[in-house]
C-alpha positions as CSV (number, residue, x, y, z in Angstrom):
1,M,201.1,-45.8,197.3
2,A,204.1,-44.3,197.1
3,T,207.0,-47.3,198.8
4,N,210.2,-46.1,200.4
5,I,209.3,-42.9,202.1
6,T,209.4,-41.7,205.7
7,W,207.0,-39.4,207.2
8,H,208.8,-36.7,209.0
9,P,207.0,-35.1,212.0
10,H,207.5,-31.2,212.9
11,S,209.4,-30.0,215.4
12,L,206.2,-28.6,216.7
13,T,203.1,-30.1,217.7
14,H,200.1,-28.4,216.3
15,A,198.9,-27.3,219.9
16,E,202.4,-25.0,219.9
17,R,201.6,-23.8,216.6
18,V,197.8,-22.6,217.7
19,S,199.7,-20.9,220.5
20,L,202.3,-19.1,218.4
21,R,200.6,-18.3,215.6
22,R,197.6,-17.2,217.9
23,Q,194.5,-18.1,216.1
24,P,193.7,-21.9,215.5
25,G,193.6,-23.4,211.8
26,L,190.5,-24.8,210.4
27,T,188.6,-25.7,207.0
28,I,185.4,-24.1,206.1
29,W,184.1,-26.3,203.1
30,F,181.5,-24.7,201.3
31,T,179.4,-27.0,199.2
32,G,176.4,-26.8,196.6
33,L,175.0,-26.6,193.2
34,S,176.9,-23.8,190.7
35,A,175.3,-20.6,191.0
36,S,174.5,-21.3,194.7
37,G,176.7,-18.4,195.7
38,K,179.7,-20.5,197.3
39,S,182.4,-18.4,196.0
40,T,180.7,-15.3,196.3
41,I,179.9,-15.8,200.2
42,A,183.3,-17.5,200.8
43,T,185.1,-14.2,199.1
44,A,183.3,-12.1,201.0
45,L,184.0,-13.9,204.2
46,E,187.8,-14.4,203.7
47,Q,187.9,-10.7,203.0
48,H,186.2,-9.9,206.5
49,L,188.4,-12.2,208.2
50,L,191.5,-10.7,206.6
51,H,190.5,-7.7,207.6
52,S,190.0,-8.8,211.3
53,S,194.0,-9.7,211.0
54,Y,193.3,-13.4,210.7
55,A,195.3,-15.3,208.2
56,A,192.9,-16.7,206.0
57,Y,192.9,-18.3,202.5
58,R,190.4,-18.9,199.6
59,L,190.6,-22.3,197.7
60,D,188.4,-22.1,194.6
61,G,187.2,-25.0,192.6
62,D,187.7,-23.3,189.0
63,N,191.0,-21.7,190.0
64,I,192.1,-25.0,191.3
65,R,191.8,-26.6,187.8
66,F,194.1,-24.2,186.2
67,G,197.5,-25.5,188.1
68,L,196.9,-28.3,190.8
69,N,194.1,-30.6,189.0
70,K,194.4,-29.5,185.3
71,D,194.7,-32.7,184.4
72,L,191.4,-34.0,185.9
73,G,187.9,-34.2,183.9
74,F,184.5,-33.8,185.3
75,S,183.7,-37.7,185.5
76,E,183.0,-39.4,188.5
77,T,186.5,-40.5,189.1
78,D,187.9,-37.2,188.5
79,R,185.8,-35.7,190.3
80,N,186.8,-38.0,193.2
81,E,190.5,-36.9,192.9
82,N,189.8,-33.4,192.5
83,I,188.2,-33.5,195.8
84,R,191.0,-35.7,197.3
85,R,193.7,-33.4,196.4
86,I,191.9,-30.4,197.6
87,A,191.4,-31.9,201.0
88,E,194.5,-32.8,201.4
89,V,195.6,-28.9,200.5
90,A,193.2,-27.7,202.6
91,L,194.5,-29.9,205.6
92,L,198.1,-28.4,205.2
93,F,196.9,-25.3,205.2
94,A,194.7,-25.7,208.5
95,D,197.4,-27.8,209.9
96,S,200.1,-24.7,209.3
97,C,197.0,-22.3,211.5
98,T,195.8,-20.6,208.7
99,L,191.8,-20.4,207.9
100,A,191.3,-22.4,204.5
101,L,188.3,-21.5,203.1
102,T,187.4,-24.0,200.1
103,S,184.5,-23.4,197.4
104,F,183.9,-26.5,195.7
105,I,180.5,-28.0,194.5
106,S,182.0,-31.2,196.0
107,P,178.5,-33.2,194.6
108,Y,179.5,-36.5,196.1
109,R,178.8,-37.1,200.4
110,A,181.5,-39.9,200.2
111,D,184.2,-37.5,199.2
112,R,183.2,-34.7,201.5
113,L,183.6,-37.4,204.3
114,L,186.5,-38.2,203.4
115,A,187.5,-34.7,203.8
116,R,186.3,-34.4,207.1
117,K,187.9,-37.6,208.2
118,L,191.6,-36.5,207.2
119,H,191.2,-33.1,209.3
120,E,189.2,-35.2,212.1
121,E,192.2,-37.4,212.3
122,R,194.4,-34.8,212.9
123,G,192.5,-33.5,215.5
124,I,191.7,-30.2,212.9
125,K,188.3,-28.6,213.0
126,F,186.3,-29.3,209.4
127,V,183.4,-27.0,209.1
128,E,180.7,-27.8,206.1
129,V,178.8,-24.7,204.8
130,Y,175.9,-26.1,202.5
131,V,174.8,-23.4,200.5
132,Q,171.2,-24.6,199.6
133,V,169.6,-23.8,196.6
134,S,167.2,-25.4,194.1
135,V,168.5,-26.8,190.5
136,E,165.5,-24.5,189.3
137,E,166.8,-21.2,190.9
138,A,170.4,-22.4,190.0
139,E,169.7,-22.6,186.5
140,R,167.6,-19.1,186.4
141,R,170.8,-17.3,187.7
142,D,173.6,-19.3,185.6
143,P,175.8,-16.5,185.5
144,K,178.7,-18.2,183.4
145,G,175.7,-19.4,181.2
146,L,176.6,-23.4,182.1
147,Y,173.0,-24.8,182.7
148,K,172.1,-23.5,179.6
149,K,175.0,-25.7,177.3
150,A,174.6,-28.7,179.5
151,R,170.7,-28.7,178.8
152,A,171.9,-28.1,175.3
153,G,174.2,-31.2,175.7
154,E,177.4,-29.0,175.2
155,I,178.7,-29.7,178.5
156,K,178.4,-33.6,179.9
157,D,178.4,-34.9,183.7
158,F,177.0,-31.5,184.8
159,T,176.0,-31.6,188.3
160,G,172.0,-30.6,188.7
161,V,171.3,-31.8,185.3
162,S,173.3,-34.6,183.9
163,A,175.2,-35.6,187.6
164,P,173.8,-35.9,190.7
165,Y,174.7,-33.9,193.6
166,E,174.3,-35.3,196.7
167,E,172.8,-33.3,199.7
168,P,175.0,-32.8,203.2
169,E,173.6,-34.9,205.8
170,G,175.0,-33.1,208.8
171,A,176.2,-29.8,207.9
172,E,177.4,-27.8,210.6
173,I,176.0,-24.6,208.6
174,V,173.1,-24.4,205.9
175,I,172.5,-21.2,204.3
176,R,169.4,-21.1,201.7
177,S,171.1,-18.7,199.4
178,G,167.8,-18.0,197.6
179,E,166.5,-15.9,200.8
180,T,170.1,-15.1,202.3
181,G,172.1,-11.9,201.2
182,V,175.8,-12.0,201.2
183,E,176.2,-10.0,204.5
184,E,173.4,-12.2,206.3
185,A,175.5,-15.2,205.1
186,C,178.8,-14.3,206.3
187,R,177.5,-12.9,209.6
188,Q,176.0,-16.7,209.9
189,I,179.2,-18.0,209.4
190,L,181.1,-15.7,211.5
191,S,178.0,-16.1,214.6
192,Y,179.0,-20.0,214.5
193,L,183.2,-19.5,214.5
194,E,182.7,-17.2,217.4
195,G,180.0,-19.8,219.2
196,E,182.5,-22.3,219.0
197,R,185.3,-20.0,220.0
198,L,187.4,-20.7,216.6
199,I,187.5,-16.8,216.1
200,E,187.2,-13.7,218.5
201,K,184.1,-12.0,218.9
202,S,183.8,-9.2,216.7
203,S,184.0,-5.7,218.3
204,A,181.0,-3.5,218.2
205,E,183.1,-1.1,215.3
206,G,184.0,-4.4,213.5
207,A,180.4,-5.8,213.4
208,S,179.4,-2.1,211.9
209,E,182.3,-2.5,208.9
210,V,180.8,-5.9,207.9
211,E,178.5,-4.2,205.8
212,N,180.9,-1.9,203.6
213,R,183.7,-4.9,203.5
214,M,181.0,-7.5,202.2
215,G,179.6,-4.9,199.8
216,E,183.3,-4.5,198.5
217,A,183.4,-8.4,197.9
218,G,180.3,-8.9,196.5
219,G,177.5,-6.7,197.7
220,G,174.6,-7.6,200.0
221,G,170.8,-7.6,199.2
222,K,168.5,-10.6,199.8
223,D,170.1,-12.5,196.8
224,V,173.3,-13.4,196.9
225,T,173.6,-13.5,193.1
226,A,172.6,-9.6,193.1
227,N,176.4,-8.6,192.2
228,N,178.9,-10.6,190.6
229,M,177.6,-13.8,191.4
230,M,180.7,-16.1,191.0
231,D,179.8,-19.5,192.0
């Protein structure tokens, strides 16, 4: 850690910022295998929240590696650092009273627990969403052809094939993506957020429009991979 540095507190408390922004800050952390549907669901949820006048922003696992984390590979050490960095970034978004949505494989339980701890120490809500899918189903979908390359030895340290994925033990929300469509998955998350009083309950009109918004962001149907499945 760097020395000769000093923490400068904000002029506003987090509670004051929440009052002024009129919305809480929190992180919704999507985790699951590649091709589980994390990004598809997160994209649809972000769109719905924005249409509902909430400040929300999605942090995507691939996109982050084009910039902030472009110096990192996929070894266990680099994966640890990848998640540590994004946990800190998500915390900054959440502290500013933005709804931060992160879609990262984040395969190691200890890394996800670290992300949660960072939020809890600041009194900021952390909601873990486990998008559950079997390796067999993810490999059947394989929209990017990554599993095929991993099986052929072209990609090393690939989660689910040559690197482990440690399932969450206490996720707030579990979405069984092989059985749950994008719309239903988003409703499941929204229901949790409403039940925890983290967002306002959807109006009847707003609820009737969710289907259209989800369709624009990635479609419905039974399988989350039905339309433009991203990750």
